[in-house]
N, C-alpha and C positions, 0 to 999 in steps of 0.2 A: 546910481539910484538914490535920491533923496531920502530922508527920515520918513517923511509921510507916504511915499511910495512903499517903503520896507514896510512899513506897519499896515498899510492897507494889502499887501500881497500876504503878509502874515496872517492877518485876520480871516481873509477870504481862504487861505489854505486851511486854517484851523478849523473853520466850519466844515469845509469839504471832507477833512479827515474825519471829523465829529460824526458826521452822517454816515460815515463808512466803519467807525468803530462802534456807534450804538447798538447794532444788532448782535454783537460779539457774546455769547454766554446767555443769552436771554432765553428762559424758558417759564411756561405758564405755572402757578401752582398747583399741587396735587389736590389741595382742598380750597376751593374759592369761599371766602369770606362773603357773607350777605352785604350788599352794597359796594362791592369789588366787580370790576371787569372781569370777564373770565379770561381775557386776553392779557391782562395787565401783568407784567413780569414779577416774578417771587423776589427776587434780589437784583435791583438794576445796577447796583455798584457804580454809581455816577461818578464819585471821585476819581475811582481807579481809571476810569474810560476818560474823564478830563485830564488825568495826568498821562496816559498813553497818547492822546490826542494831542497835547501839548508838546511831549518828545517827538512824536512822529512830524509833526507840522514845523518843528525846529530845524529837523534834518532836511526835510523838503524845502524849506524856505532858505536854508543854507546853500542847497545845491542850485536853486534859482538864482540866489544873489551872485554866485560866483560865477554862473553863466553870463549873467548882465554885465558884472563887474570886468570879466577878464576878456570880454568882447570875442568869447569864441562864437558865439552867436549874436551878430549885431542885428538888433531889432531895429534901429534906424536904416540900415541899408536894406534891410528887408521891406520895409514900408516904403523907401524911395523906389524900389523896383516895382513895387503894386502901383504908385502913382503913375507910371509912365505907360 
């Protein structure tokens, strides 16, 4: 896996994990202020969610990287069998 492929896989993994982490701990406020949506979260805690996303995406990316580098699962062999 070259550096560009590794970065692309990490970015895609990061975004998928972000969308899984975003709903964690979200609850609407008890008292809605005028001009705010009633469904808007009270404390979204985005920096914490970005940190969790980065850590989880790094672990998932590392697993993908090890699988690709170690040839436990060869994508090239798998693609060759599909072409036939």
